[in-house]
C-alpha positions as CSV (number, residue, x, y, z in Angstrom):
1,X,123.2,16.7,173.8
2,X,125.2,15.7,176.9
3,X,127.1,12.4,177.3
4,X,124.3,10.7,179.3
5,X,121.8,11.4,176.5
6,X,124.2,10.2,173.9
7,X,124.8,6.9,175.8
8,X,121.0,6.4,176.2
9,X,120.4,7.0,172.5
10,X,123.3,4.6,171.6
11,X,121.9,1.9,174.0
12,X,118.4,2.2,172.6
13,X,119.6,2.0,169.0
14,X,121.8,-1.0,169.9
15,X,118.8,-2.8,171.5
16,X,116.8,-2.0,168.4
17,X,119.5,-3.5,166.2
18,X,119.6,-6.7,168.2
19,X,115.8,-7.0,168.2
20,X,115.8,-6.6,164.4
21,X,118.3,-9.5,164.1
22,X,116.0,-11.8,166.1
23,X,113.0,-10.7,164.1
24,X,114.7,-11.3,160.8
25,X,115.8,-14.8,161.9
26,X,112.2,-15.7,162.8
27,X,111.1,-14.3,159.4
28,X,113.6,-16.5,157.7
29,X,112.6,-19.4,159.8
30,X,109.0,-18.9,158.9
31,X,109.9,-18.9,155.2
32,X,112.0,-22.1,155.6
33,X,109.1,-23.7,157.4
34,X,106.8,-22.9,154.6
35,X,109.3,-24.3,152.1
36,X,109.7,-27.5,154.0
37,X,105.9,-27.9,154.4
38,X,105.3,-27.5,150.7
39,X,108.2,-29.9,149.8
40,X,106.7,-32.6,152.1
41,X,103.2,-32.0,150.8
42,X,104.4,-32.3,147.2
43,X,105.9,-35.7,148.1
44,X,102.9,-36.9,150.0
45,X,100.4,-35.7,147.3
46,X,102.6,-36.5,144.3
47,X,102.0,-32.9,143.3
48,X,104.8,-31.7,141.0
49,X,103.6,-28.1,141.0
50,X,104.1,-27.7,144.7
51,X,107.6,-29.0,144.3
52,X,108.3,-26.6,141.5
53,X,107.2,-23.7,143.8
54,X,109.7,-24.8,146.4
55,X,112.5,-24.9,143.9
56,X,111.5,-21.5,142.5
57,X,111.3,-19.8,145.9
58,X,114.6,-21.0,147.3
59,X,116.2,-17.7,146.2
60,X,114.1,-15.9,148.9
61,X,115.7,-18.0,151.6
62,X,119.2,-17.3,150.2
63,X,118.4,-13.6,150.0
64,X,117.4,-13.4,153.7
65,X,120.5,-15.3,154.7
66,X,122.7,-12.7,152.9
67,X,120.8,-9.7,154.3
68,X,121.0,-11.1,157.9
69,X,124.7,-11.7,157.6
70,X,125.2,-8.2,156.3
71,X,123.2,-6.8,159.3
72,X,125.3,-8.9,161.7
73,X,128.5,-7.6,160.2
74,X,127.2,-4.0,160.6
75,X,126.3,-4.6,164.2
76,X,129.7,-6.0,165.0
77,X,131.5,-3.2,163.2
78,X,129.5,-0.3,164.6
79,X,128.4,-1.6,168.0
80,X,131.3,-3.8,169.0
81,X,129.1,-6.1,171.1
82,X,130.5,-8.0,174.1
83,X,129.3,-10.8,176.4
84,X,125.7,-11.8,175.8
85,X,125.2,-9.3,173.0
86,X,128.1,-10.8,171.1
87,X,126.7,-14.3,171.8
88,X,123.4,-13.3,170.3
89,X,125.0,-12.0,167.1
90,X,127.0,-15.3,166.8
91,X,123.9,-17.3,167.5
92,X,122.1,-15.5,164.8
93,X,124.9,-16.0,162.3
94,X,125.1,-19.8,163.0
95,X,121.3,-20.2,163.1
96,X,120.7,-18.5,159.7
97,X,123.5,-20.7,158.2
98,X,121.6,-23.8,159.3
99,X,118.3,-22.4,158.2
100,X,119.7,-21.8,154.7
101,X,120.9,-25.4,154.6
102,X,117.5,-26.6,155.7
103,X,116.1,-24.6,152.8
104,X,118.5,-26.5,150.5
105,X,117.4,-29.8,151.9
106,X,113.7,-28.8,151.4
107,X,114.6,-28.0,147.8
108,X,116.1,-31.5,147.4
109,X,113.0,-33.1,148.7
110,X,110.9,-31.0,146.3
111,X,113.1,-32.2,143.3
112,X,112.6,-35.8,144.3
113,X,108.9,-35.2,144.5
114,X,108.8,-33.7,141.0
115,X,110.6,-36.7,139.6
116,X,108.4,-39.3,141.4
117,X,105.1,-37.5,140.9
118,X,104.0,-39.8,138.1
119,X,105.1,-43.1,139.6
120,X,103.8,-45.4,142.3
121,X,106.5,-46.1,144.9
122,X,104.4,-48.5,146.9
123,X,102.2,-47.5,149.8
124,X,104.1,-49.0,152.8
125,X,107.4,-47.1,152.4
126,X,105.6,-44.0,151.2
127,X,103.6,-43.9,154.4
128,X,106.8,-44.2,156.4
129,X,108.5,-41.3,154.7
130,X,105.3,-39.2,155.1
131,X,105.5,-39.8,158.8
132,X,109.2,-38.9,158.9
133,X,108.4,-35.7,157.1
134,X,105.7,-34.7,159.6
135,X,108.1,-35.4,162.5
136,X,110.8,-33.2,160.9
137,X,108.4,-30.4,160.2
138,X,107.3,-30.4,163.8
139,X,110.9,-30.5,164.9
140,X,111.7,-27.4,162.9
141,X,108.7,-25.6,164.3
142,X,109.8,-26.5,167.9
143,X,113.4,-25.3,167.2
144,X,112.1,-21.9,165.9
145,X,109.8,-21.6,168.9
146,X,112.7,-22.3,171.2
147,X,114.7,-19.6,169.4
148,X,111.9,-17.1,169.7
149,X,111.7,-17.6,173.5
150,X,115.4,-18.6,174.0
151,X,114.1,-21.6,175.9
152,X,116.8,-24.0,177.0
153,X,114.3,-26.8,178.1
154,X,112.6,-26.7,174.7
155,X,116.0,-26.8,173.0
156,X,116.8,-29.9,174.8
157,X,113.5,-31.5,173.8
158,X,114.4,-30.7,170.2
159,X,117.6,-32.8,170.6
160,X,115.5,-35.7,171.9
161,X,113.4,-35.4,168.7
162,X,116.5,-35.8,166.6
163,X,117.2,-39.2,168.2
164,X,113.7,-40.4,167.2
165,X,114.2,-39.1,163.7
166,X,117.5,-40.9,163.3
167,X,115.9,-44.2,164.4
168,X,113.1,-43.8,161.9
169,X,115.5,-42.8,159.1
170,X,117.6,-45.9,159.7
171,X,114.4,-48.1,159.6
172,X,113.4,-46.5,156.3
173,X,116.8,-47.2,154.9
174,X,116.7,-50.9,155.8
175,X,113.2,-51.3,154.4
176,X,114.2,-49.5,151.2
177,X,117.2,-51.8,150.7
178,X,115.0,-54.8,151.2
179,X,112.6,-53.6,148.5
180,X,115.4,-53.0,146.1
181,X,116.8,-56.5,146.6
182,X,113.4,-58.0,146.1
183,X,112.7,-56.0,142.9
184,X,115.7,-54.4,141.2
185,X,113.4,-52.5,138.8
186,X,112.3,-50.4,141.7
187,X,115.9,-49.1,142.4
188,X,115.7,-45.7,140.6
189,X,112.4,-44.7,142.3
190,X,113.4,-46.1,145.7
191,X,116.7,-44.2,145.5
192,X,114.8,-41.0,145.2
193,X,112.8,-41.9,148.3
194,X,115.9,-42.8,150.2
195,X,117.6,-39.5,149.3
196,X,114.4,-37.7,150.4
197,X,114.6,-39.5,153.7
198,X,118.3,-38.6,154.0
199,X,117.5,-34.9,153.4
200,X,114.9,-35.0,156.1
201,X,117.4,-36.6,158.5
202,X,119.8,-33.9,157.7
203,X,117.1,-31.3,158.5
204,X,116.8,-32.9,161.9
205,X,120.5,-32.5,162.4
206,X,120.3,-28.8,161.5
207,X,117.4,-28.3,164.0
208,X,119.5,-30.0,166.6
209,X,122.3,-27.5,165.8
210,X,120.0,-24.6,166.4
211,X,119.1,-26.0,169.8
212,X,122.8,-26.1,170.7
213,X,123.2,-22.4,169.6
214,X,120.2,-21.5,171.9
215,X,122.0,-23.2,174.9
216,X,125.2,-21.4,174.0
217,X,123.4,-18.0,174.0
218,X,121.5,-18.5,177.2
219,X,124.1,-20.4,179.2
220,X,127.3,-19.1,177.6
221,X,128.7,-22.5,177.0
222,X,129.4,-24.2,173.6
223,X,127.8,-27.6,173.8
224,X,128.6,-28.9,170.4
225,X,130.2,-32.3,170.4
226,X,128.7,-32.8,173.9
227,X,126.4,-35.8,174.5
228,X,122.7,-35.2,175.1
229,X,123.0,-36.9,178.5
230,X,125.7,-34.4,179.6
231,X,123.7,-31.4,178.4
232,X,120.6,-32.6,180.3
233,X,122.6,-33.2,183.4
234,X,124.1,-29.7,183.3
235,X,121.3,-27.6,181.9
236,X,118.0,-29.6,182.0
237,X,115.1,-29.1,184.3
238,X,115.9,-29.8,188.0
C-alpha cells in the first residue's frame, strides 16, 4: 500500500468515526426524548407505572453517555482532530453531557409524578404544568433536529423557545405560591408540582446550551454568555 492509499484509508476511517459520533448522539437524544415524554405523560395522566419506567430506564441514558465519551477520547487520541473536526468532537462531548442532565431532570419529574399519582393537585395549576411540559418536549425535539442538520437558524429559534419557557415557569411559580398561601395544607403537593416545573425549566436551559454548541461547531465561535440579541445580529437570517 503506497502513502496515498494509506492517507485515503485513514481519511475514510476518520470520517466514519465522526459520523458514528453524530449518530450515537442522536441515538442518545432519541432515548432522552422518550424518557421525557413518558415522565410528562406520567404527570399528566397520574400514572405511577409510567414514572417508574422512566426511573428504571435512566441507566440506559447514563450508559450511552459513558460510551460516547469513551469514543470521543479514542478519536482524540488516535486521530488528533483539528479545526472543524475537533469542534465536532467537543460539541458532541458537551451535548451528551447536557442530554445526560436532561435525563436526570426527566427522572425527577417522574419521581414527582409517582408521589402525586394518588392525589388531586387542582385542575388549574395542573393544566399549566402540562402545557409547560409539552413546550419543553417540543423544544428538546427542535434542538435535536437542529443538531442533526447542524442548523444555526433552528438553533437560534430554540433559544427563543427558552425565553417563553422561562416566562411560563415564573408564572407557574407565582400561582403556586398563591395557592400555598390560601391553603397551607396543599404545600407538600404543590411543592412537588413546583419542583417538576423547575426541572422542566432546567431542561429548557439544557436545550438552549445545545443550540449554543451547534453555533460553536458551525461558526467556530463560542457564544456562551452572549445575549440572544447579539447572536441573532451576528449569525441570524439576513
